[in-house]
N, C-alpha and C positions, 0 to 999 in steps of 0.2 A: 601223942599217946606213948610217951617215953616208957611207961611201965608195961605196955602190952608186948608180950613175947612174940606174937605173930607179926606185929608192926615192926619190931626190931629185926626179925629175920628178913622180912620183905625189904626193909631199908638197908640191909647188910650191916647193921650195927651189932648183930648177934650172929655168930657163925653157925651155919647149918648146911647140910648137904642138900641143896636144892636140885630136885630131879627134873623139874620143868619150870619154865618162867616165861611169861609174856607181860604185856603192859598192865594187865588186870589181875593176874593170878600167879601163885607159886604152888608147887607141889613138893611136899617133904614126907619122909617116913614118920609114922607115929612113934614116939619114944616108948610108949607102953602098948605094944601091938596086941590086938585081940585075935589076930589071924596071921598066917604066914605072910600074906601081903596085906599091909595096913598103911595106907597112904592118906595124907590130908591135902585136900585141894583148898587153898586159902585165898580169900579175897585180899588184894593189896589195900583196898579201901577199908578203913576201919569202920565196920558195921558190927554192932554188938551181937545180933542174932537174926534169924529169919523174921522175927517180930519187928525188926527195925529196917528191913529192906523197903526201899521206896520205889516208886514207878520207874525212876531213872536208873535203878539197879537191875531191872528186869533182864536186860541183855546179858549182863555179867553173870547173873545166877544161871541162866541158860548155858552160858559158856562153861561154868563150873561143871555142869552135867556132861557136856561134850568132852571136856578135858578128862574127866573121870573115865569115860568110855575109852578114850584113846590110851590112857594109862593102863586100863585093864588089858588092852591088847598088848601093850609093851611089856607088861609083867606076866603075861601068859595065863590070865584068868578070864579072858573074854569069852571063850567057848564053854568053859565049865561052869561059869556063873560067879556072881559077886554081889555084894550088898553095898548100897549107898545110903548114908545116914546123915541127916542134919539133926544134931541135938540142940534143943532150944530151952534155955534157962536151966537153973540148977536142978529142978525136979525132972527135967528132960535129959539130964546127964551131961549138960554143957559145963565143962570145967574152965575153959578159957573164953572170956566174953569177947570173941571176935569171930565173925562168920567163917565157918569152915565145914567142908564136906568130907566125911569119912568114906574111903573106898576100901572094902575088905573082901578078901577071897583067898583061895588056895586051900580051902577045906570046906566041908559042908557048913553052911551058914543058916541052917534051918533053925527052928524055934530057939 
């Protein structure tokens, strides 16, 4: 996946400020933030979107949610509230075809 920006960040062939990393995931800041805290929890495995998640990816997707919760604590939005979003496909707002979870908070995220 040489042309995939998230694969290149995960493989360290594209420089980025990685805020968290383990064997399955990385977390970075969104470069076009929609909230004071806007992080991306990204699968290291190249999966196009939630529509392409397979049974063997179930644990990793759960891990994405857990890591997002922990990052909400670290960035001070755990108590006040935050939003988690998977965009799926172009019409769903997905810009990069690689599975990632948006963690947003630090302001009211209502409607």
